[in-house]
N, CA, C, O and the ligand as a Tripos MOL2 file, in Angstrom:
@<TRIPOS>MOLECULE
protein
  265   263    67     0     0
PROTEIN
NO_CHARGES

@<TRIPOS>ATOM
      1 N         110.0790   96.2100  106.7090 N.3       1 MET1
      2 CA        108.9680   95.2960  106.7550 C.3       1 MET1
      3 C         108.9330   94.5240  108.1070 C.2       1 MET1
      4 O         109.9580   94.2710  108.7400 O.2       1 MET1
      5 N         107.7390   94.1830  108.4870 N.am      2 THR2
      6 CA        107.4940   93.4280  109.7190 C.3       2 THR2
      7 C         107.0310   92.0860  109.3230 C.2       2 THR2
      8 O         106.2050   91.9750  108.4160 O.2       2 THR2
      9 N         107.5370   90.9870  109.9830 N.am      3 THR3
     10 CA        107.1010   89.6740  109.7340 C.3       3 THR3
     11 C         106.5760   89.0320  111.0340 C.2       3 THR3
     12 O         107.2460   89.0320  112.0670 O.2       3 THR3
     13 N         105.3960   88.5060  110.9420 N.am      4 ILE4
     14 CA        104.8760   87.7960  112.0990 C.3       4 ILE4
     15 C         104.4460   86.3370  111.7090 C.2       4 ILE4
     16 O         104.0540   86.0590  110.5760 O.2       4 ILE4
     17 N         104.5440   85.4510  112.6990 N.am      5 LYS5
     18 CA        104.1700   84.0730  112.4640 C.3       5 LYS5
     19 C         102.7730   83.8850  112.8570 C.2       5 LYS5
     20 O         102.3570   84.3340  113.9250 O.2       5 LYS5
     21 N         101.9970   83.2110  112.0000 N.am      6 ILE6
     22 CA        100.5900   82.9830  112.2010 C.3       6 ILE6
     23 C         100.2580   81.4800  112.2380 C.2       6 ILE6
     24 O         100.6730   80.7010  111.3810 O.2       6 ILE6
     25 N          99.5060   81.1230  113.2540 N.am      7 LYS7
     26 CA         99.1500   79.6700  113.3710 C.3       7 LYS7
     27 C          97.7240   79.4860  112.8480 C.2       7 LYS7
     28 O          96.8390   80.3050  113.0950 O.2       7 LYS7
     29 N          97.5370   78.4130  112.1370 N.am      8 GLY8
     30 CA         96.1570   77.9830  111.8770 C.3       8 GLY8
     31 C          95.7380   78.1650  110.4510 C.2       8 GLY8
     32 O          94.6060   77.8320  110.1030 O.2       8 GLY8
     33 N          96.6500   78.7070  109.5600 N.am      9 MET9
     34 CA         96.3140   78.9310  108.0850 C.3       9 MET9
     35 C          96.5040   77.5950  107.3440 C.2       9 MET9
     36 O          97.5420   76.9410  107.4360 O.2       9 MET9
     37 N          95.4410   77.2270  106.6030 N.am     10 THR10
     38 CA         95.5450   75.9210  105.9080 C.3      10 THR10
     39 C          95.2630   76.0440  104.4180 C.2      10 THR10
     40 O          95.5810   75.1290  103.6580 O.2      10 THR10
     41 N          94.6790   77.1440  103.9880 N.am     11 CYS11
     42 CA         94.3910   77.2460  102.5590 C.3      11 CYS11
     43 C          94.3460   78.7170  102.0730 C.2      11 CYS11
     44 O          94.6110   79.6280  102.8580 O.2      11 CYS11
     45 N          94.0280   78.9410  100.8440 N.am     12 GLN12
     46 CA         94.0060   80.2390  100.2830 C.3      12 GLN12
     47 C          92.9040   81.1170  100.9590 C.2      12 GLN12
     48 O          93.0280   82.3410  101.0050 O.2      12 GLN12
     49 N          91.8650   80.4930  101.4630 N.am     13 HIS13
     50 CA         90.7540   81.3130  102.1250 C.3      13 HIS13
     51 C          91.3720   81.8230  103.3990 C.2      13 HIS13
     52 O          91.0920   82.9630  103.7680 O.2      13 HIS13
     53 N          92.1700   81.0880  104.0820 N.am     14 CYS14
     54 CA         92.8410   81.5640  105.2870 C.3      14 CYS14
     55 C          93.7420   82.7220  104.9560 C.2      14 CYS14
     56 O          93.7790   83.7280  105.6650 O.2      14 CYS14
     57 N          94.4720   82.5700  103.8620 N.am     15 VAL15
     58 CA         95.4040   83.6590  103.4240 C.3      15 VAL15
     59 C          94.6450   84.9100  103.1720 C.2      15 VAL15
     60 O          95.0890   85.9950  103.5480 O.2      15 VAL15
     61 N          93.4640   84.7870  102.5220 N.am     16 MET16
     62 CA         92.6740   85.9250  102.2160 C.3      16 MET16
     63 C          92.1530   86.6410  103.4470 C.2      16 MET16
     64 O          92.1640   87.8670  103.5500 O.2      16 MET16
     65 N          91.6700   85.7640  104.4260 N.am     17 ALA17
     66 CA         91.1400   86.2630  105.6690 C.3      17 ALA17
     67 C          92.1810   87.0460  106.4770 C.2      17 ALA17
     68 O          91.9040   88.1150  107.0220 O.2      17 ALA17
     69 N          93.4320   86.4500  106.5350 N.am     18 VAL18
     70 CA         94.5310   87.1170  107.1910 C.3      18 VAL18
     71 C          94.8830   88.4210  106.5410 C.2      18 VAL18
     72 O          95.0590   89.4550  107.1850 O.2      18 VAL18
     73 N          94.9770   88.3280  105.2410 N.am     19 THR19
     74 CA         95.3530   89.5730  104.5020 C.3      19 THR19
     75 C          94.3580   90.6730  104.6420 C.2      19 THR19
     76 O          94.7280   91.8460  104.7020 O.2      19 THR19
     77 N          93.1380   90.3360  104.6960 N.am     20 LYS20
     78 CA         92.0680   91.3050  104.9270 C.3      20 LYS20
     79 C          92.0880   91.9160  106.4180 C.2      20 LYS20
     80 O          91.9020   93.1080  106.6590 O.2      20 LYS20
     81 N          92.3300   90.9730  107.3340 N.am     21 ALA21
     82 CA         92.3800   91.3510  108.7560 C.3      21 ALA21
     83 C          93.5060   92.3440  109.0030 C.2      21 ALA21
     84 O          93.3260   93.3540  109.6830 O.2      21 ALA21
     85 N          94.6650   92.0410  108.4400 N.am     22 LEU22
     86 CA         95.8080   92.9140  108.6540 C.3      22 LEU22
     87 C          95.6500   94.2190  107.8250 C.2      22 LEU22
     88 O          95.9690   95.3100  108.2980 O.2      22 LEU22
     89 N          95.1640   94.0760  106.6150 N.am     23 GLY23
     90 CA         94.9820   95.2340  105.7640 C.3      23 GLY23
     91 C          94.0100   96.2600  106.3230 C.2      23 GLY23
     92 O          94.0660   97.4460  105.9990 O.2      23 GLY23
     93 N          93.0890   95.7480  107.2000 N.am     24 GLY24
     94 CA         92.1120   96.6600  107.8100 C.3      24 GLY24
     95 C          92.6290   97.4510  108.9510 C.2      24 GLY24
     96 O          91.8840   98.2550  109.5120 O.2      24 GLY24
     97 N          93.8820   97.2760  109.3410 N.am     25 ILE25
     98 CA         94.4310   97.9640  110.4680 C.3      25 ILE25
     99 C          95.1260   99.2580  109.9640 C.2      25 ILE25
    100 O          95.9240   99.2680  109.0260 O.2      25 ILE25
    101 N          94.7520  100.3270  110.6650 N.am     26 GLU26
    102 CA         95.3440  101.5840  110.2410 C.3      26 GLU26
    103 C          96.8570  101.5890  110.3930 C.2      26 GLU26
    104 O          97.3770  101.2230  111.4470 O.2      26 GLU26
    105 N          97.5660  102.0010  109.3460 N.am     27 GLY27
    106 CA         99.0100  102.0380  109.3250 C.3      27 GLY27
    107 C          99.6760  100.9100  108.7450 C.2      27 GLY27
    108 O         100.8790  100.9710  108.4910 O.2      27 GLY27
    109 N          98.9250   99.7790  108.4920 N.am     28 VAL28
    110 CA         99.4440   98.6070  107.8820 C.3      28 VAL28
    111 C          99.2720   98.6990  106.3330 C.2      28 VAL28
    112 O          98.2090   99.0330  105.8080 O.2      28 VAL28
    113 N         100.3540   98.3890  105.6780 N.am     29 ARG29
    114 CA        100.3400   98.4230  104.1740 C.3      29 ARG29
    115 C         101.1250   97.2490  103.5610 C.2      29 ARG29
    116 O         101.9920   96.6530  104.2010 O.2      29 ARG29
    117 N         100.7940   96.9470  102.3270 N.am     30 ASP30
    118 CA        101.5350   95.9880  101.5920 C.3      30 ASP30
    119 C         101.6190   94.6140  102.2660 C.2      30 ASP30
    120 O         102.6960   94.0410  102.4350 O.2      30 ASP30
    121 N         100.4440   94.1140  102.6400 N.am     31 VAL31
    122 CA        100.4370   92.8440  103.3150 C.3      31 VAL31
    123 C         100.6980   91.7050  102.3820 C.2      31 VAL31
    124 O         100.0890   91.5860  101.3200 O.2      31 VAL31
    125 N         101.6080   90.8740  102.7930 N.am     32 ARG32
    126 CA        101.8790   89.6010  101.9710 C.3      32 ARG32
    127 C         101.8390   88.4470  102.9950 C.2      32 ARG32
    128 O         102.4560   88.4890  104.0590 O.2      32 ARG32
    129 N         101.0600   87.4020  102.5950 N.am     33 VAL33
    130 CA        100.9200   86.2860  103.4410 C.3      33 VAL33
    131 C         101.4860   85.0220  102.7420 C.2      33 VAL33
    132 O         101.1050   84.6690  101.6260 O.2      33 VAL33
    133 N         102.4410   84.3490  103.4870 N.am     34 ASP34
    134 CA        103.0460   83.1790  102.9160 C.3      34 ASP34
    135 C         102.4400   81.9420  103.6400 C.2      34 ASP34
    136 O         102.7620   81.6870  104.8010 O.2      34 ASP34
    137 N         101.5950   81.2070  102.9710 N.am     35 LEU35
    138 CA        100.9150   80.0440  103.5510 C.3      35 LEU35
    139 C         101.8660   78.9360  103.9260 C.2      35 LEU35
    140 O         101.7110   78.3350  104.9890 O.2      35 LEU35
    141 N         102.8590   78.6400  103.0810 N.am     36 ALA36
    142 CA        103.7940   77.5800  103.3900 C.3      36 ALA36
    143 C         104.5500   77.8760  104.6270 C.2      36 ALA36
    144 O         104.7080   76.9900  105.4670 O.2      36 ALA36
    145 N         105.0330   79.0800  104.7920 N.am     37 LYS37
    146 CA        105.8320   79.4290  105.8930 C.3      37 LYS37
    147 C         104.9830   79.7880  107.1210 C.2      37 LYS37
    148 O         105.4910   79.8120  108.2420 O.2      37 LYS37
    149 N         103.7270   80.0580  106.9120 N.am     38 GLY38
    150 CA        102.8750   80.4170  108.0120 C.3      38 GLY38
    151 C         103.1950   81.8620  108.5320 C.2      38 GLY38
    152 O         103.1140   82.1600  109.7230 O.2      38 GLY38
    153 N         103.5590   82.7220  107.5550 N.am     39 GLU39
    154 CA        103.9730   84.0460  107.9560 C.3      39 GLU39
    155 C         103.2300   85.1410  107.2130 C.2      39 GLU39
    156 O         102.7410   84.9530  106.1000 O.2      39 GLU39
    157 N         103.1650   86.2790  107.8620 N.am     40 ALA40
    158 CA        102.6480   87.4900  107.1510 C.3      40 ALA40
    159 C         103.6320   88.5880  107.2660 C.2      40 ALA40
    160 O         104.1770   88.8020  108.3480 O.2      40 ALA40
    161 N         103.8970   89.3100  106.1990 N.am     41 THR41
    162 CA        104.8130   90.3910  106.1300 C.3      41 THR41
    163 C         104.0760   91.5960  105.6720 C.2      41 THR41
    164 O         103.2440   91.5310  104.7670 O.2      41 THR41
    165 N         104.3910   92.7400  106.3190 N.am     42 PHE42
    166 CA        103.7110   93.9850  105.9560 C.3      42 PHE42
    167 C         104.5970   95.1990  106.3380 C.2      42 PHE42
    168 O         105.5260   95.0930  107.1390 O.2      42 PHE42
    169 N         104.2700   96.3260  105.7400 N.am     43 ALA43
    170 CA        104.9670   97.5370  106.0560 C.3      43 ALA43
    171 C         104.1050   98.3300  107.0430 C.2      43 ALA43
    172 O         102.8780   98.2300  107.0220 O.2      43 ALA43
    173 N         104.7660   99.1330  107.9250 N.am     44 GLU44
    174 CA        104.0570   99.9490  108.8670 C.3      44 GLU44
    175 C         104.3230  101.3760  108.5050 C.2      44 GLU44
    176 O         105.4600  101.8460  108.5110 O.2      44 GLU44
    177 N         103.2350  102.0660  108.1840 N.am     45 GLU45
    178 CA        103.3520  103.4890  107.8370 C.3      45 GLU45
    179 C         103.7130  104.2610  109.1610 C.2      45 GLU45
    180 O         104.3960  105.2850  109.1540 O.2      45 GLU45
    181 N         103.2340  103.7240  110.2140 N.am     46 LYS46
    182 CA        103.5360  104.2730  111.5580 C.3      46 LYS46
    183 C         103.4830  103.0950  112.4760 C.2      46 LYS46
    184 O         102.8600  102.0890  112.1340 O.2      46 LYS46
    185 N         104.1220  103.1680  113.6570 N.am     47 PRO47
    186 CA        104.1600  102.0310  114.5320 C.3      47 PRO47
    187 C         102.7810  101.4890  114.8560 C.2      47 PRO47
    188 O         101.9070  102.2470  115.2760 O.2      47 PRO47
    189 N         102.5620  100.1690  114.6670 N.am     48 VAL48
    190 CA        101.2500   99.5930  114.9270 C.3      48 VAL48
    191 C         101.3810   98.7220  116.1910 C.2      48 VAL48
    192 O         102.3220   97.9460  116.3580 O.2      48 VAL48
    193 N         100.4130   98.8950  117.0370 N.am     49 ASP49
    194 CA        100.3010   98.1760  118.3110 C.3      49 ASP49
    195 C         100.2210   96.6660  118.0410 C.2      49 ASP49
    196 O          99.3340   96.1940  117.3290 O.2      49 ASP49
    197 N         101.1680   95.9230  118.6260 N.am     50 ARG50
    198 CA        101.2430   94.4140  118.4830 C.3      50 ARG50
    199 C          99.9320   93.7780  118.9650 C.2      50 ARG50
    200 O          99.4010   92.8460  118.3610 O.2      50 ARG50
    201 N          99.4330   94.3330  120.0930 N.am     51 ARG51
    202 CA         98.1630   93.8290  120.7130 C.3      51 ARG51
    203 C          97.0100   93.9280  119.7540 C.2      51 ARG51
    204 O          96.1670   93.0320  119.7070 O.2      51 ARG51
    205 N          96.9510   94.9910  118.9920 N.am     52 LEU52
    206 CA         95.9100   95.1960  118.0270 C.3      52 LEU52
    207 C          96.0120   94.1920  116.8780 C.2      52 LEU52
    208 O          95.0190   93.6460  116.3950 O.2      52 LEU52
    209 N          97.2670   93.9770  116.4660 N.am     53 ILE53
    210 CA         97.5190   92.9420  115.3490 C.3      53 ILE53
    211 C          97.0760   91.5680  115.8710 C.2      53 ILE53
    212 O          96.3730   90.8370  115.1730 O.2      53 ILE53
    213 N          97.4710   91.2300  117.0490 N.am     54 ARG54
    214 CA         97.0210   89.9740  117.6370 C.3      54 ARG54
    215 C          95.5140   89.8290  117.7290 C.2      54 ARG54
    216 O          94.9450   88.7940  117.3850 O.2      54 ARG54
    217 N          94.8720   90.9120  118.2110 N.am     55 GLU55
    218 CA         93.4310   90.9390  118.3750 C.3      55 GLU55
    219 C          92.6970   90.7110  117.0170 C.2      55 GLU55
    220 O          91.7080   89.9820  116.9490 O.2      55 GLU55
    221 N          93.1910   91.3280  115.9960 N.am     56 ARG56
    222 CA         92.5490   91.2010  114.6250 C.3      56 ARG56
    223 C          92.7700   89.7660  114.0590 C.2      56 ARG56
    224 O          91.8770   89.1900  113.4370 O.2      56 ARG56
    225 N          93.9690   89.2190  114.2910 N.am     57 ILE57
    226 CA         94.2520   87.9430  113.7870 C.3      57 ILE57
    227 C          93.3970   86.8410  114.4930 C.2      57 ILE57
    228 O          92.9050   85.8930  113.8810 O.2      57 ILE57
    229 N          93.2670   87.0450  115.8050 N.am     58 VAL58
    230 CA         92.4410   86.1150  116.5870 C.3      58 VAL58
    231 C          90.9730   86.2200  116.1910 C.2      58 VAL58
    232 O          90.2680   85.2170  116.0830 O.2      58 VAL58
    233 N          90.5340   87.4460  115.9800 N.am     59 LYS59
    234 CA         89.1560   87.6490  115.5730 C.3      59 LYS59
    235 C          88.8480   87.0320  114.2690 C.2      59 LYS59
    236 O          87.7090   86.6570  113.9930 O.2      59 LYS59
    237 N          89.9250   86.9130  113.4000 N.am     60 ALA60
    238 CA         89.7640   86.2790  112.0420 C.3      60 ALA60
    239 C          89.8040   84.7780  112.2120 C.2      60 ALA60
    240 O          89.5250   84.0640  111.2490 O.2      60 ALA60
    241 N          90.1410   84.2440  113.4050 N.am     61 GLY61
    242 CA         90.0940   82.8240  113.6140 C.3      61 GLY61
    243 C          91.4670   82.1330  113.6310 C.2      61 GLY61
    244 O          91.5560   80.9090  113.5350 O.2      61 GLY61
    245 N          92.5330   82.9380  113.7530 N.am     62 PHE62
    246 CA         93.8650   82.3980  113.7560 C.3      62 PHE62
    247 C          94.5800   82.8990  115.0200 C.2      62 PHE62
    248 O          93.9790   83.5160  115.8990 O.2      62 PHE62
    249 N          95.9120   82.6020  115.0740 N.am     63 ASP63
    250 CA         96.6560   83.0290  116.2950 C.3      63 ASP63
    251 C          98.0450   83.4620  115.8390 C.2      63 ASP63
    252 O          98.5860   82.9980  114.8350 O.2      63 ASP63
    253 N          98.5980   84.3950  116.6510 N.am     64 VAL64
    254 CA         99.9300   84.8450  116.3660 C.3      64 VAL64
    255 C         100.8950   84.0760  117.2600 C.2      64 VAL64
    256 O         100.6760   83.9310  118.4630 O.2      64 VAL64
    257 N         101.9760   83.5850  116.6380 N.am     65 VAL65
    258 CA        103.0000   82.8140  117.3790 C.3      65 VAL65
    259 C         104.0690   83.8010  117.8110 C.2      65 VAL65
    260 O         104.5500   84.5990  117.0070 O.2      65 VAL65
    261 N         104.4310   83.7450  119.0540 N.am     66 ASP66
    262 CA        105.4520   84.6750  119.5760 C.3      66 ASP66
    263 C         106.9020   84.1240  119.2500 C.2      66 ASP66
    264 O         107.8970   84.7570  119.6030 O.2      66 ASP66
    265 CU         91.7190   78.1060  104.9040 Cu       67 CU67
@<TRIPOS>BOND
     1     1     2 1
     2     2     3 1
     3     3     4 2
     4     3     5 am
     5     5     6 1
     6     6     7 1
     7     7     8 2
     8     7     9 am
     9     9    10 1
    10    10    11 1
    11    11    12 2
    12    11    13 am
    13    13    14 1
    14    14    15 1
    15    15    16 2
    16    15    17 am
    17    17    18 1
    18    18    19 1
    19    19    20 2
    20    19    21 am
    21    21    22 1
    22    22    23 1
    23    23    24 2
    24    23    25 am
    25    25    26 1
    26    26    27 1
    27    27    28 2
    28    27    29 am
    29    29    30 1
    30    30    31 1
    31    31    32 2
    32    31    33 am
    33    33    34 1
    34    34    35 1
    35    35    36 2
    36    35    37 am
    37    37    38 1
    38    38    39 1
    39    39    40 2
    40    39    41 am
    41    41    42 1
    42    42    43 1
    43    43    44 2
    44    43    45 am
    45    45    46 1
    46    46    47 1
    47    47    48 2
    48    47    49 am
    49    49    50 1
    50    50    51 1
    51    51    52 2
    52    51    53 am
    53    53    54 1
    54    54    55 1
    55    55    56 2
    56    55    57 am
    57    57    58 1
    58    58    59 1
    59    59    60 2
    60    59    61 am
    61    61    62 1
    62    62    63 1
    63    63    64 2
    64    63    65 am
    65    65    66 1
    66    66    67 1
    67    67    68 2
    68    67    69 am
    69    69    70 1
    70    70    71 1
    71    71    72 2
    72    71    73 am
    73    73    74 1
    74    74    75 1
    75    75    76 2
    76    75    77 am
    77    77    78 1
    78    78    79 1
    79    79    80 2
    80    79    81 am
    81    81    82 1
    82    82    83 1
    83    83    84 2
    84    83    85 am
    85    85    86 1
    86    86    87 1
    87    87    88 2
    88    87    89 am
    89    89    90 1
    90    90    91 1
    91    91    92 2
    92    91    93 am
    93    93    94 1
    94    94    95 1
    95    95    96 2
    96    95    97 am
    97    97    98 1
    98    98    99 1
    99    99   100 2
   100    99   101 am
   101   101   102 1
   102   102   103 1
   103   103   104 2
   104   103   105 am
   105   105   106 1
   106   106   107 1
   107   107   108 2
   108   107   109 am
   109   109   110 1
   110   110   111 1
   111   111   112 2
   112   111   113 am
   113   113   114 1
   114   114   115 1
   115   115   116 2
   116   115   117 am
   117   117   118 1
   118   118   119 1
   119   119   120 2
   120   119   121 am
   121   121   122 1
   122   122   123 1
   123   123   124 2
   124   123   125 am
   125   125   126 1
   126   126   127 1
   127   127   128 2
   128   127   129 am
   129   129   130 1
   130   130   131 1
   131   131   132 2
   132   131   133 am
   133   133   134 1
   134   134   135 1
   135   135   136 2
   136   135   137 am
   137   137   138 1
   138   138   139 1
   139   139   140 2
   140   139   141 am
   141   141   142 1
   142   142   143 1
   143   143   144 2
   144   143   145 am
   145   145   146 1
   146   146   147 1
   147   147   148 2
   148   147   149 am
   149   149   150 1
   150   150   151 1
   151   151   152 2
   152   151   153 am
   153   153   154 1
   154   154   155 1
   155   155   156 2
   156   155   157 am
   157   157   158 1
   158   158   159 1
   159   159   160 2
   160   159   161 am
   161   161   162 1
   162   162   163 1
   163   163   164 2
   164   163   165 am
   165   165   166 1
   166   166   167 1
   167   167   168 2
   168   167   169 am
   169   169   170 1
   170   170   171 1
   171   171   172 2
   172   171   173 am
   173   173   174 1
   174   174   175 1
   175   175   176 2
   176   175   177 am
   177   177   178 1
   178   178   179 1
   179   179   180 2
   180   179   181 am
   181   181   182 1
   182   182   183 1
   183   183   184 2
   184   183   185 am
   185   185   186 1
   186   186   187 1
   187   187   188 2
   188   187   189 am
   189   189   190 1
   190   190   191 1
   191   191   192 2
   192   191   193 am
   193   193   194 1
   194   194   195 1
   195   195   196 2
   196   195   197 am
   197   197   198 1
   198   198   199 1
   199   199   200 2
   200   199   201 am
   201   201   202 1
   202   202   203 1
   203   203   204 2
   204   203   205 am
   205   205   206 1
   206   206   207 1
   207   207   208 2
   208   207   209 am
   209   209   210 1
   210   210   211 1
   211   211   212 2
   212   211   213 am
   213   213   214 1
   214   214   215 1
   215   215   216 2
   216   215   217 am
   217   217   218 1
   218   218   219 1
   219   219   220 2
   220   219   221 am
   221   221   222 1
   222   222   223 1
   223   223   224 2
   224   223   225 am
   225   225   226 1
   226   226   227 1
   227   227   228 2
   228   227   229 am
   229   229   230 1
   230   230   231 1
   231   231   232 2
   232   231   233 am
   233   233   234 1
   234   234   235 1
   235   235   236 2
   236   235   237 am
   237   237   238 1
   238   238   239 1
   239   239   240 2
   240   239   241 am
   241   241   242 1
   242   242   243 1
   243   243   244 2
   244   243   245 am
   245   245   246 1
   246   246   247 1
   247   247   248 2
   248   247   249 am
   249   249   250 1
   250   250   251 1
   251   251   252 2
   252   251   253 am
   253   253   254 1
   254   254   255 1
   255   255   256 2
   256   255   257 am
   257   257   258 1
   258   258   259 1
   259   259   260 2
   260   259   261 am
   261   261   262 1
   262   262   263 1
   263   263   264 2
@<TRIPOS>SUBSTRUCTURE
     1 MET1         2 RESIDUE 1 A MET
     2 THR2         6 RESIDUE 1 A THR
     3 THR3        10 RESIDUE 1 A THR
     4 ILE4        14 RESIDUE 1 A ILE
     5 LYS5        18 RESIDUE 1 A LYS
     6 ILE6        22 RESIDUE 1 A ILE
     7 LYS7        26 RESIDUE 1 A LYS
     8 GLY8        30 RESIDUE 1 A GLY
     9 MET9        34 RESIDUE 1 A MET
    10 THR10       38 RESIDUE 1 A THR
    11 CYS11       42 RESIDUE 1 A CYS
    12 GLN12       46 RESIDUE 1 A GLN
    13 HIS13       50 RESIDUE 1 A HIS
    14 CYS14       54 RESIDUE 1 A CYS
    15 VAL15       58 RESIDUE 1 A VAL
    16 MET16       62 RESIDUE 1 A MET
    17 ALA17       66 RESIDUE 1 A ALA
    18 VAL18       70 RESIDUE 1 A VAL
    19 THR19       74 RESIDUE 1 A THR
    20 LYS20       78 RESIDUE 1 A LYS
    21 ALA21       82 RESIDUE 1 A ALA
    22 LEU22       86 RESIDUE 1 A LEU
    23 GLY23       90 RESIDUE 1 A GLY
    24 GLY24       94 RESIDUE 1 A GLY
    25 ILE25       98 RESIDUE 1 A ILE
    26 GLU26      102 RESIDUE 1 A GLU
    27 GLY27      106 RESIDUE 1 A GLY
    28 VAL28      110 RESIDUE 1 A VAL
    29 ARG29      114 RESIDUE 1 A ARG
    30 ASP30      118 RESIDUE 1 A ASP
    31 VAL31      122 RESIDUE 1 A VAL
    32 ARG32      126 RESIDUE 1 A ARG
    33 VAL33      130 RESIDUE 1 A VAL
    34 ASP34      134 RESIDUE 1 A ASP
    35 LEU35      138 RESIDUE 1 A LEU
    36 ALA36      142 RESIDUE 1 A ALA
    37 LYS37      146 RESIDUE 1 A LYS
    38 GLY38      150 RESIDUE 1 A GLY
    39 GLU39      154 RESIDUE 1 A GLU
    40 ALA40      158 RESIDUE 1 A ALA
    41 THR41      162 RESIDUE 1 A THR
    42 PHE42      166 RESIDUE 1 A PHE
    43 ALA43      170 RESIDUE 1 A ALA
    44 GLU44      174 RESIDUE 1 A GLU
    45 GLU45      178 RESIDUE 1 A GLU
    46 LYS46      182 RESIDUE 1 A LYS
    47 PRO47      186 RESIDUE 1 A PRO
    48 VAL48      190 RESIDUE 1 A VAL
    49 ASP49      194 RESIDUE 1 A ASP
    50 ARG50      198 RESIDUE 1 A ARG
    51 ARG51      202 RESIDUE 1 A ARG
    52 LEU52      206 RESIDUE 1 A LEU
    53 ILE53      210 RESIDUE 1 A ILE
    54 ARG54      214 RESIDUE 1 A ARG
    55 GLU55      218 RESIDUE 1 A GLU
    56 ARG56      222 RESIDUE 1 A ARG
    57 ILE57      226 RESIDUE 1 A ILE
    58 VAL58      230 RESIDUE 1 A VAL
    59 LYS59      234 RESIDUE 1 A LYS
    60 ALA60      238 RESIDUE 1 A ALA
    61 GLY61      242 RESIDUE 1 A GLY
    62 PHE62      246 RESIDUE 1 A PHE
    63 ASP63      250 RESIDUE 1 A ASP
    64 VAL64      254 RESIDUE 1 A VAL
    65 VAL65      258 RESIDUE 1 A VAL
    66 ASP66      262 RESIDUE 1 A ASP
    67 CU67       265 GROUP 0 **** ****
């Protein structure tokens, strides 16, 4: 499983938006978002480009913390 830190989530709507953004990426599965921790965890069926992940998160209105 891969875990990334996400900045800007404040409520369940944010969680849903991030879950949808990550779930829409090819190769990403089993997305779980933890609002309290500000983290998203997911499985990669194949290696997923980190830049693509960041791009989708930013497009959804959030940011990835390095
Ligand atoms: Cu929200």
